[in-house]
C-alpha angles and dihedrals in degrees: 000000000000100000110150112253115162120213093230091059092050092049092051092048091051090048092053091054092050098246097105122142097160118073119232112198093174116111117227118239095244092189088073123082114267111258114251105222121195122197092240091060094060108098136177112286135184120234124201109267096045139051093208114104116217139163113265090355116185125186125252088213127060113275125181116200118201108200129210089254090069093053090051097044094047096038089231100181091163107052095214090062090068097038091053089062093062116101090229092064136072109208114264128187113327143151092306096052101110099139113035094025134102102200095274138106123226144184122222117192115209091349090277092127136274089262089064095050116085118212120204136182111208089340095309125107116264118231111264123232107200134051086252090063094249116156118226104227088208087078093063112102096242095185091062098048112125094177142330120235118203116195113185121202132046116319101167092121089063104031107017134232124006095033092108099118091030145269133291110200121190108207112201128210116273131204093007114182126189136014124306121186122182133178131170140174133196136184137167126251086258090061096246143092090063123186122192124188135180131177137177124196124187125183143157147161126249140182095043091314093304090120140035133193127192128186121187129184127187135181124190127185121187122187125227119253119192124215093243087069092077129050093225093060106027096090127037109240136205136183117266135173131226122223090267091054096254114139130234138165117256132181112277139155139146130337085219094096134178091246096049122249134212123201108197145103104316134154113302094255090063095061092221097300137078138185128200122241119218093262092058096259121124135227136176116291111244107226104177143031132059092292103049131146099244113120116249101224095171106087099067095047120102116253091182116026114228115236141187113191133180124188127181122176131173125184138165147159136207131196106226089186139336092289105033133063131175119207137182140182129189124185136186125184132175123185123181110193118165123194128205134199133176118279117293116286108208118201107184141146102236139166117231137181108265114166111073094359105157091209094061125068111245092238090050089050091060094046091049092045090056092048107035106005116141124244130217117273131192127233090278093054094253122136116262110232132203127226090280093052094253124137116257118233115241095242116143096180094042095230093133094254118108116243090230138013131209120207142148099261123205114198136162105213100214090157091065092055134235124319110255131182117195106199118189114184122189125184129189126177136168127195124188128173150157122224136168147115135287100248114293094332128113090248119107135179136205125190123176147163126208129185125182142167135194118196123190121193114190128186120188122203127186099041120132130207111246096211092052089049089059092043093055092055096061112080128203112263135183125239091276091056096253118143111251113234129189125228091280093051095255122139126220134214119275087225110037095183117127090232093201097322125118090241135040122264116288119191114256123224099206094163106096139014116288094007099116107104123228090248091053091047090051090052092052099046119099123181113213131186140179140192128206132185131194115191127188132186119184128186122182150153134182136182124204138176142116141259095248093124097053113011140021136180120220088270096047140276123336115253115221135186129175137163152134135256131188121193129189117186132173136176133193131181117191115187127185116257100267092048093047095047094045091232092137136090117211112049124030120278114246128191126214119278128200126168144135142184140185131203135190114205131190121191142178132186133188133191115201119191096199100179133006137179101008129125111286089001113074086161136354114184140169132206123202128183135172132182130185117196125190108202126194087218108041104014125228121357133177133217129178143172135209116185136158146167139207115207103197094185140315089299107046134041129171122202138180139174139187123195134185102206130183136198120197114210113267128234095266093051091049106039110019115125120221110298132173131239136165112230120177109273136135127216110250087216095057131094089266093061113129092208111050096167126143089251092059090043090056092053090048096053091043091054097053107281114133110241094241092053099055112118092001129124089251086084099042112127114253107254087345091292129119125204112250125192112202138167148168133276121215091201095066118129131205125288116238124210134185111202124185135179132181128177150122141246118216124189107183091173138010092258098049132063126171129181130185121188130179114208131194124186120183118182122190130189088023116181110250134162109256111287094006095287137306097301093053094043092055095046092048095046094051099040106106091196095055113090090203092063137051135089112335095016123132089249095056091043092066093052108095119194135193123235090266090057098251117131115264096184144326114228115224124177128182120260139164092248107114139085131201131198128188127177133168149114131271117207124191129179131176124185130176129189144150115261129174094346094309140086119263129191128188116199122185129184121178139168126200111195113203097176135011103166138154137190112206095203139354112289095017125120116282106237116205112203097182107123094007144098135183148090093327103037097031119197114041112272105195118200088226130032133157144183115207129179131188112194130184129183139178131170107322097348133085128176131184135192114200121199116192115186123194114191125226120276134193130218112267097220108089092179096059128057116214131187090246105046095151126035096200120216122300132207123194122190126198125188122197140158144188129213122192113217105201119310098309110042135062129186121197130180137165152161124239122205089017092188093047091235112191123225119249118261124233137184123199093355097059125113099213138326088028090290143043100278096183090059102033125045111250096172101066129214110359131194127204137180132184141176131203131194121195127184 
């Protein structure tokens, strides 16, 4: 009953006999003796995508199986590194994800979002990490992975909500006996970006082989690599034009500079922007050329995030009797992944002491007074006017210099130190169950309970308190308005209170690089922290069997499975006060979140072998599945599946499936308060606007931009990012997706198998931020030809501007207003042969995406991201991508060449011309090998990015590090070596 029969073996056997529907990309270890498989040893197995167990079962939907050999040959210490090479995935968060990031690793099937990809461990849901229900792949016990099964297409009828894009199932080793020790090390050709990994797995049988217990421990240490270690990322770049109109990349950065800058109405020779010298004088801000004044924030950012990870997993099972088995699994994972950004850039409208300020040069005081000097106001806050109706300068001593000035200040607070987030994620889960059979019948049962919790503790360093920043700019003055100085000529704060700091106020010399004293920096600093907890409880049972004893179709008995699952999930995010109130500058403010849901789900599946063993119909079968889920949030929802196949003969098989999938809104989408973020987006009223027509100018002035600021650098987005305020919506409903696939598998000879599958995924009522996000809101509002935009439209109403016309924030809330469509073709080929006295296998997986479009709301433009990248579509989505391996083995030696091809993509913004409009196609080659030393030891080594191919460079359309580091290799040629000992 409980004989060990791994899914990967069954898939390979089916492939060898030409009936494969699943795709095995694992490469056999040819140095080992071929397994002798007798018919009696083949038992009923369960394949991802169904709960029905059948002999030689193959899926009616495309399934890719990544075997343990691929993890070993590629030294994939972090699981996402291997998954991101599959054509079915678009890279999610990984070791290069510093900003955006979060200290986690994710998998994103078809680019439909991590919240639409369901992650399982041995067929049971993994415990999520974030309020969006995303699973941190770092919590998976990598040392115990037997294989990873990737099912693309909706699977909600079988597994429930979230399985819209598909399912990633991590199948763990079963019945392990012995001791297995592994250690590996990798480093780049530059001698950096090191990763060390070690694991120890112990297992054995007991009670006359009725039980088995396995314990596995793993430790991973990944070194930090800063952006200044590579030419591509050492300097922030932007797009610039030569006199002849040709484009190039020039050094750029942030207008938040160490010396403080002010962009406002200044004397003509300043060009509308000024920067302070160290002596408190000012000069024009240089905005272009190789030697400009923008701050290069890149060097101190992480290119590779450091990591320390611990995983401990114990699991076991015991046969109580011939029909009953108890099983358990407990897992603990801790991952410490800090992130680091350049020192805080503060952009804030502040009032500062001007007249007599010892920190500001007297000549600069006069220039600033004329530009930003404050005027007298009455007790009601209204300007005091003279006899001519002109405003009166606030100048107590009458020297023509205003006592104070108010300006939008831009300062990089180097004196405070870099911004650092120390994320510590801890996961604990426990699974216990009882499974068995009903007597000697074909009917089996499985009942289980799982509880799990993920805690994230986050400490942020390098933030400053905005109120204390303002407080330190106002100096103590006497009744005549003169700044009070001590015996040493030093001023003091007008308000000396600590105001929540650990020290009292110290005056801040903001006017020149390096001028902020250590005492003033201490006063500004504010340490913030947060804790979050995701808790999951899962109860379930299922019964499966067939009708062999009482009814059969012409093709055999009907397979049936049915069951029930109850899930209770809750999430809480508890930030410290400054973080919750958004009173900090540095990292984004984040309010508290608390929410929960529960769902009861009932499901049934049926497998109908309609015809078997007749001419031109070796097998015709049908799969049906239905699931009803009753949510505490959205009520009752339905999902179903209809799939079938027609095996013409041993050579040709056709297959097709249709799924109605659903995704209920997650806790973050439902209950998040308003939080801020900084997505890439430019102000259509700034100097970077592609359309600077009078029609656009009119909209700009009507929406709060001063006439003299339209199309000027004053409005340029800081670092190309615009502040976005977003939040949840408790009235959200479920997303609905119709997914379809149709294809064939052809096996013209025993050594060759080819499959081609067309897929179509259509999602309605997709959860989008209003207007499709900040970039789309701005482009719609300021598009004179778009009837949805313009003055008074809903799009312009959510754009909030400061008095100087620059954008303060764009308000985006979640709604069921979007639609998503994805179509394409998956191609798989596997060929084996004898070459040079050894066995060779060629494996090829490819995806050709014909459409990857979304519509952010009804009536909006349909944006097709297939073959594009950029500020709207994000990560490159090539129309064609493949992963191909050529493996050869003889005796104790195996070698593999991996070819990963990434097709060309074009920038998605037709209205803006960038230096890098087309990425071109990229090929990466990896070479690796394994040598077996006797029966107990194995040595593996390899080289990644064999040709040392450099990533493409971008300007304003980059994601981070001037490129897309999750898609293109930024580390260069990398070497790895590992050794394993098994006893």
